[in-house]
Structure formats: structure tokens, C-alpha cells
VOBA-1610 file (N, C-alpha, C; in pm, whole numbers, padded with zeros to 5 digits, always signed):
BEGIN
Met-01932-00499-00071Met-01842-00389-00074Met-01850-00334-00205Thr-01864-00130-00267Thr-01767-00105-00372Thr-01623-00061-00389Val-01633-00087-00460Val-01462-00064-00500Val-01454+00092-00466Asn-01491+00212-00416Asn-01443+00294-00322Asn-01467+00257-00226Glu-01562+00201-00170Glu-01568+00160+00011Glu-01504+00078+00061Lys-01367-00030-00042Lys-01255-00099-00052Lys-01159+00036-00028Glu-01119+00055-00152Glu-01018+00203-00104Glu-01010+00321+00008Asn-01121+00325+00099Asn-01106+00426+00178Asn-01102+00336+00282Lys-01118+00226+00307Lys-01137+00099+00374Lys-00985+00015+00399Met-00899+00075+00301Met-00757+00079+00248Met-00687+00161+00311Thr-00741+00293+00243Thr-00635+00404+00334Thr-00670+00422+00501Ser-00743+00386+00523Ser-00767+00421+00645Ser-00639+00313+00766Thr-00676+00173+00718Thr-00602+00116+00804Thr-00490+00106+00756Ile-00446+00146+00621Ile-00300+00161+00639Ile-00249+00245+00702Lys-00300+00361+00709Lys-00288+00500+00787Lys-00268+00510+00972Leu-00379+00394+00984Leu-00386+00326+01088Leu-00238+00268+01148Lys-00215+00157+01076Lys-00047+00130+01058Lys+00068+00171+01106Leu+00019+00269+00971Leu+00161+00386+01024Leu+00140+00481+01188Asp+00060+00518+01166Asp+00017+00548+01307Asp+00141+00518+01406Glu+00070+00378+01407Glu+00144+00253+01493Glu+00280+00247+01552Ile+00375+00294+01383Ile+00516+00292+01436Ile+00525+00375+01364Asn+00429+00500+01442Asn+00544+00664+01395Asn+00565+00641+01279Tyr+00586+00657+01151Tyr+00564+00686+01008Tyr+00537+00782+00976Arg+00542+00902+00938Arg+00480+01009+00939Arg+00498+01010+00783Ile+00369+01065+00682Ile+00384+01081+00603Ile+00326+01170+00562Thr+00352+01299+00372Thr+00268+01377+00351Thr+00088+01369+00344Ser+00091+01267+00289Ser-00058+01231+00200Ser-00038+01092+00188Ile-00150+01051+00097Ile-00266+00955+00137Ile-00309+00932+00036Met-00388+00856-00076Met-00501+00820-00144Met-00477+00643-00181Ser-00541+00619-00215Ser-00573+00434-00247Ser-00668+00468-00406Phe-00609+00318-00464Phe-00751+00316-00648Phe-00698+00236-00635Tyr-00797+00201-00737Tyr-00843+00084-00814Tyr-00757+00049-00890Ser-00697-00088-00942Ser-00620-00106-01114Ser-00653-00264-01130Glu-00740-00279-01203Glu-00744-00403-01280Glu-00640-00431-01334Asn-00588-00560-01337Asn-00485-00668-01380Asn-00348-00586-01348Met-00319-00512-01270Met-00191-00493-01227Met-00064-00606-01197Lys-00007-00567-01292Lys+00143-00678-01338Lys+00197-00725-01117Leu+00201-00796-01077Leu+00239-00837-00936Leu+00412-00842-01001Arg+00483-00865-00858Arg+00643-00849-00851Arg+00705-00986-00933Asp+00577-01113-00874Asp+00561-01214-00931Asp+00564-01236-01062Ser+00435-01141-01144Ser+00495-01178-01222Ser+00347-01203-01281Thr+00303-01173-01182Thr+00112-01257-01207Thr-00008-01113-01227Tyr-00066-01127-01286Tyr-00174-01072-01276Tyr-00271-01048-01177Lys-00363-00955-01149Lys-00459-00956-01009Lys-00470-00832-01021Asn-00602-00772-00966Asn-00720-00679-00955Asn-00649-00623-00816Val-00599-00522-00805Val-00580-00448-00652Val-00573-00355-00647Ile-00579-00324-00518Ile-00561-00130-00443Ile-00414-00135-00442Ile-00427+00011-00497Ile-00279+00036-00409Ile-00300+00180-00333Thr-00237+00164-00276Thr-00234+00270-00196Thr-00085+00370-00164Val-00096+00520-00203Val+00058+00549-00211Val+00045+00634-00110Phe+00158+00704-00042Phe+00171+00733+00050Phe+00262+00888+00013Thr+00320+00984+00036Thr+00500+00997+00080Thr+00552+01058+00190Glu+00653+01024+00178Glu+00699+01035+00259Glu+00770+01182+00278Pro+00815+01193+00407Pro+00819+01392+00389Pro+00977+01406+00408Phe+01050+01333+00430Phe+01171+01310+00449Phe+01304+01344+00306Phe+01196+01255+00247Phe+01278+01203+00094Phe+01186+01278+00030Asn+01082+01296+00059Asn+00978+01329-00045Asn+00927+01195-00146Ser+00979+01115-00103Ser+00900+01018-00186Ser+00794+00864-00238Asp+00735+00886-00291Asp+00597+00820-00258Asp+00675+00639-00232Ile+00566+00563-00143Ile+00615+00477-00143Ile+00457+00427-00144Ser+00499+00316-00195Ser+00306+00250-00267Ser+00286+00080-00182Ile+00149+00061-00174Ile+00097-00094-00045Ile+00010-00108-00174Ile+00049-00299-00211Ile-00052-00323-00300Ile-00137-00418-00248Thr-00267-00522-00274Thr-00328-00506-00150Thr-00464-00604-00281Asp-00431-00718-00249Asp-00565-00788-00299Asp-00697-00758-00269Tyr-00738-00691-00419Tyr-00939-00693-00452Tyr-00997-00813-00356Glu-00986-00833-00422Glu-01073-00996-00365Glu-01044-00972-00186Thr-00961-00996-00114Thr-00929-01052-00027Thr-00936-00905+00160Leu-00791-00814+00087Leu-00793-00668+00091Leu-00668-00688+00224Gln-00573-00881+00121Gln-00496-00871+00222Gln-00357-00798+00167Met-00311-00699+00226Met-00181-00685+00223Met-00100-00750+00125Leu-00040-00717+00030Leu+00138-00860-00037Leu+00146-00786-00007Tyr+00257-00707-00096Tyr+00463-00634-00045Tyr+00381-00470-00075Val+00543-00362-00039Val+00530-00233+00002Val+00645-00272-00185Trp+00632-00152-00211Trp+00670-00083-00368Trp+00725+00002-00310Thr+00870+00005-00319Thr+00918+00132-00248Thr+00954+00214-00385Gly+00993+00118-00519Gly+01076+00138-00601Gly+01074+00071-00748Pro+01116+00161-00847Pro+01148+00066-00925Pro+01192-00092-00931Met+01106-00194-00934Met+01203-00307-00850Met+01233-00274-00769Arg+01200-00219-00664Arg+01224-00248-00511Arg+01088-00279-00424Tyr+01126-00390-00395Tyr+01075-00457-00311Tyr+01046-00472-00151Met+00898-00482-00004Met+01008-00485+00077Met+00800-00583+00097Glu+00839-00658+00255Glu+00787-00739+00284Glu+00733-00641+00396Ile+00570-00661+00418Ile+00451-00617+00490Ile+00512-00596+00671Asp+00520-00696+00645Asp+00570-00715+00862Asp+00715-00621+00827Asp+00788-00663+00757Asp+00929-00625+00806Asp+00924-00446+00767Phe+00794-00369+00711Phe+00796-00206+00681Phe+00750-00272+00790Phe+00636-00261+00856Phe+00537-00212+00996Phe+00585-00265+01120Lys+00689-00341+01089Lys+00791-00404+01201Lys+00881-00208+01276Lys+00794-00277+01413Lys+00833-00114+01493Lys+01011-00082+01557Ser+01053+00029+01503Ser+01168+00027+01534Ser+01226-00001+01682
//
């Protein structure tokens, strides 16, 4: 799979998961990043999917392992992280 195909796949996958929990967004896009420093201070090639939450007009990012396409965590702001399962939990 090419970088572009992986970016598109993650954009679609995350948009579907957001729709399942009725999480409203105004925009969404994914991009590839090499050697990004993760929250555990390791470095990894990742796909970052950024979407905008309309109520506070804030950006939220989901960090995904480039090789496995496993979603690692949600980045909600400087030094603020959330677990994937907690974020996609239905209210």
C-alpha cells in the first residue's frame, strides 16, 4: 500500500468510527510523518489524522502506526492524550 492509500484508508476509517458515535466534525485529513516523537518518547513513522470539532473549533489528532495501521492514541492538545477505546466509547 502506498503512503497516499494508507492516508486515505485512515481518513475513511476514522470518519466512519466518528459517525458511529455521532461525533460531529467540520473537516478531516490525514498525513504521513517520519520519526515523530510519540507520547512515550519513542520515535516512529506515523499517519496523523486531524479533524476539527465544531463546538470549540479545536483540532484533535489520532496517531496511527504507519506499518500496522493500528491507532495508537488521540492527541487533544499539548501534553494531553486519550486512549483510543475511551475516545470512541459511545455515550
